[in-house]
C-alpha positions as CSV (number, residue, x, y, z in Angstrom):
1,X,150.2,71.9,73.5
2,X,151.3,74.8,71.5
3,X,154.4,76.1,71.3
4,X,153.6,79.6,72.6
5,X,151.4,77.8,75.5
6,X,154.8,76.3,76.3
7,X,156.7,78.6,76.4
8,X,154.9,80.7,78.6
9,X,154.6,77.9,80.9
10,X,158.3,77.3,80.7
11,X,158.9,81.1,81.5
12,X,156.4,80.9,84.6
13,X,158.5,78.0,85.8
14,X,161.9,79.4,85.4
15,X,160.6,82.3,87.7
16,X,160.7,80.2,90.6
17,X,163.3,77.3,89.8
18,X,167.1,78.2,89.8
19,X,167.5,74.3,87.5
20,X,165.4,72.4,85.6
21,X,167.1,69.2,84.0
22,X,165.6,68.6,80.5
23,X,164.4,65.2,81.3
24,X,161.7,66.6,83.9
25,X,160.7,69.1,81.0
26,X,160.0,66.4,78.5
27,X,157.8,64.8,81.1
28,X,156.3,67.5,82.3
29,X,155.4,68.7,78.8
30,X,154.9,65.6,76.9
31,X,157.3,66.9,74.2
32,X,160.0,65.7,72.6
33,X,163.8,66.1,73.4
34,X,164.1,68.6,70.2
35,X,161.2,70.3,71.0
36,X,162.4,71.0,74.7
37,X,166.1,72.3,73.2
38,X,164.5,74.6,70.7
39,X,162.4,76.1,73.6
40,X,165.5,76.7,75.9
41,X,167.5,77.8,73.1
42,X,164.7,80.7,72.0
43,X,164.4,81.5,76.1
44,X,168.0,81.6,76.3
45,X,168.2,84.1,73.2
46,X,165.5,86.5,75.1
47,X,168.2,86.1,78.2
48,X,165.6,84.5,80.4
49,X,167.8,81.1,81.0
50,X,170.9,79.8,80.1
51,X,171.2,76.2,78.9
52,X,173.9,74.0,80.7
53,X,174.8,70.2,80.8
54,X,171.6,68.2,81.4
55,X,169.1,71.2,81.5
56,X,168.8,74.9,81.9
57,X,169.3,77.7,85.0
58,X,167.2,80.6,85.4
59,X,168.4,84.0,84.8
60,X,165.9,85.8,86.9
61,X,164.8,83.3,89.5
62,X,163.4,84.9,92.8
63,X,164.5,81.9,94.6
64,X,167.5,83.2,97.0
65,X,167.8,80.1,98.7
66,X,171.4,79.5,97.0
67,X,172.2,83.1,97.0
68,X,175.8,82.9,98.8
69,X,175.9,86.7,99.4
70,X,172.1,86.4,101.1
71,X,173.1,83.0,103.2
72,X,176.1,84.3,104.4
73,X,174.4,87.0,106.7
74,X,172.3,84.8,108.4
75,X,173.1,83.6,111.3
76,X,176.6,84.4,111.3
77,X,177.4,83.8,115.2
78,X,175.5,80.1,115.4
79,X,177.7,79.6,111.8
80,X,181.1,80.9,113.2
81,X,180.3,78.4,116.4
82,X,179.6,75.4,114.3
83,X,182.6,76.1,111.7
84,X,184.7,76.1,114.8
85,X,183.3,73.0,116.2
86,X,183.5,71.1,113.0
87,X,187.2,71.9,112.3
88,X,188.0,70.7,115.6
89,X,186.9,67.2,114.5
90,X,189.7,67.3,111.6
91,X,193.0,65.7,112.4
92,X,196.2,67.4,110.5
93,X,196.9,65.6,107.4
94,X,193.9,64.6,106.5
95,X,192.4,64.8,102.9
96,X,189.1,67.0,103.4
97,X,186.6,68.0,101.0
98,X,184.8,71.2,101.6
99,X,181.5,71.8,99.9
100,X,179.6,74.5,99.2
101,X,177.8,77.1,101.6
102,X,178.2,79.8,104.3
103,X,178.6,77.2,106.9
104,X,181.0,75.6,105.3
105,X,182.7,78.7,104.8
106,X,183.2,79.1,108.6
107,X,184.8,75.7,108.8
108,X,187.2,76.8,106.4
109,X,188.2,79.6,108.3
110,X,189.2,77.5,111.5
111,X,191.6,75.8,108.7
112,X,194.2,78.3,107.8
113,X,197.4,77.3,108.5
114,X,196.7,73.6,109.4
115,X,198.2,71.1,107.6
116,X,196.0,69.6,105.1
117,X,194.8,68.8,102.1
118,X,191.9,70.7,101.1
119,X,189.3,69.3,98.0
120,X,186.6,71.9,97.4
121,X,184.0,73.0,94.9
122,X,183.4,76.5,96.2
123,X,185.6,79.5,95.0
124,X,184.8,81.3,98.2
125,X,186.4,78.2,100.4
126,X,189.4,78.2,98.2
127,X,189.4,82.2,98.7
128,X,189.9,81.8,102.3
129,X,193.1,79.8,102.0
130,X,194.4,82.8,99.5
131,X,197.7,83.6,101.5
132,X,198.0,80.7,103.5
133,X,200.5,78.3,102.3
134,X,198.6,75.5,104.1
135,X,196.3,73.8,103.6
136,X,197.1,72.7,100.3
137,X,194.2,73.3,98.2
138,X,192.9,71.8,95.0
139,X,189.6,73.1,93.2
140,X,187.6,70.6,91.2
141,X,186.6,72.6,88.3
142,X,183.0,72.8,86.7
143,X,180.8,75.0,85.9
144,X,180.9,77.6,87.9
145,X,177.3,78.5,89.0
146,X,175.6,81.9,89.1
147,X,175.6,83.7,92.7
148,X,176.9,80.6,94.8
149,X,180.8,80.5,93.9
150,X,180.0,76.6,93.1
151,X,181.5,74.4,90.8
152,X,179.1,71.7,89.6
153,X,178.6,69.3,86.5
154,X,180.0,66.6,84.7
155,X,183.4,68.1,85.1
156,X,183.5,68.0,88.7
157,X,181.9,64.9,89.4
158,X,184.4,63.4,87.2
159,X,187.3,64.9,89.3
160,X,185.7,63.6,92.7
161,X,185.4,60.1,91.4
162,X,189.3,59.8,90.9
163,X,189.7,60.9,94.5
164,X,189.9,59.4,98.3
165,X,189.3,61.5,101.1
166,X,189.0,61.0,104.6
167,X,186.7,63.6,105.8
168,X,183.7,65.6,103.6
169,X,182.5,68.7,105.4
170,X,179.1,69.6,103.7
171,X,176.5,72.1,103.7
172,X,172.7,71.4,103.3
173,X,170.1,73.2,102.1
174,X,167.3,71.1,104.3
175,X,166.9,68.2,106.9
176,X,163.8,66.5,107.5
177,X,163.0,63.0,108.4
178,X,163.3,61.9,104.9
179,X,166.9,62.9,104.8
180,X,169.3,65.5,103.5
181,X,167.2,67.8,100.6
182,X,168.4,70.7,98.5
183,X,166.2,73.3,96.2
184,X,168.4,72.8,93.5
185,X,169.2,68.9,91.3
186,X,172.1,70.2,89.6
187,X,173.7,70.0,93.0
188,X,172.8,67.1,94.0
189,X,174.9,64.6,92.0
190,X,178.4,66.5,93.5
191,X,177.1,66.3,96.8
192,X,176.3,62.4,96.3
193,X,180.1,62.2,94.8
194,X,181.4,63.8,97.7
195,X,179.8,61.4,100.2
196,X,181.0,58.6,98.3
197,X,184.3,59.4,98.2
198,X,185.1,60.2,101.9
199,X,185.6,58.0,104.4
200,X,183.5,60.1,107.1
201,X,180.7,62.6,106.7
202,X,180.4,65.7,108.6
203,X,176.9,67.9,107.8
204,X,177.2,71.4,109.2
205,X,173.9,73.2,109.6
206,X,172.5,75.7,111.7
207,X,169.0,75.1,113.3
208,X,167.1,77.0,110.9
209,X,167.9,73.8,108.0
210,X,166.0,71.5,109.9
211,X,162.5,71.1,109.0
212,X,162.8,72.5,105.7
213,X,162.4,70.3,103.1
214,X,164.2,70.7,99.5
215,X,162.9,69.6,96.2
216,X,165.6,66.7,95.8
217,X,166.7,64.4,98.5
218,X,170.3,63.8,98.2
219,X,170.9,61.4,100.8
220,X,169.1,59.6,103.8
221,X,170.4,60.7,107.1
222,X,172.1,57.1,107.8
223,X,174.8,58.0,105.5
224,X,176.3,60.9,107.4
225,X,178.3,60.3,110.6
226,X,178.5,63.7,112.3
227,X,176.1,66.7,112.2
228,X,177.0,69.3,114.0
229,X,174.2,72.4,114.6
230,X,173.9,75.1,117.0
231,X,172.4,74.9,120.6
232,X,169.1,76.5,119.4
233,X,167.9,73.2,118.0
234,X,164.6,72.2,119.6
235,X,164.0,69.1,121.0
236,X,162.0,67.9,118.6
237,X,164.8,68.6,115.9
238,X,167.0,66.6,118.1
239,X,164.8,63.6,118.1
240,X,164.6,63.4,114.5
241,X,168.4,62.4,114.3
242,X,168.1,60.2,117.4
243,X,166.7,56.9,115.5
244,X,169.9,57.4,113.3
245,X,173.2,56.3,113.4
246,X,174.3,60.1,113.6
247,X,176.6,62.0,116.1
248,X,174.8,65.0,117.1
249,X,177.0,67.9,118.5
250,X,175.8,71.3,119.4
251,X,177.8,74.3,119.4
């Protein structure tokens, strides 16, 4: 494939994808690592993307699935109920990992003033505790992903590798029969680490997340312990959970 044609296809790809890893691009275009690197540098100079560890993120992507500002306004009543229910499952003095997303943010709001140690990769979650002496809050560090307030990447994952948590409370992009999915491969490594480093995993997801199949599979349903959703969850999607060793809690 000629350089001009490859650059055009790369531009088209990054109008619909938030993040693409370099290895996928090499396989997709049948080009060498150095060629793909040069192409990404050229597109970065044009202001179309930003290179990050392992690949590149789009600056002008149309996909809004990771836009925190937009998601925070979706199903607020259901998310508030889910947040309260999930927070009630946590015990004082536990070490709790809080992931990213607007539903996890509702969990955090219910934890203000409680004696916990919170570890999070979410700037919006950390800000909830700004004026509170408890919980104690530790940020993971890492690359700050645009529009989400999420810290991701190798620094974040290295920090998570060093911890042991009682519980992880995680949001997710989609839930189907294949398990937990998301639309961004960059987020996958971080969530996998959170699941691995916690003794119990709670996933918070309103009914709209069920049946939505993101681009990447992050974990099977058997890797989580409790799934907290809302009462509008259809019987069909409740049956999706039934064969697995997951406690389903509807708020």
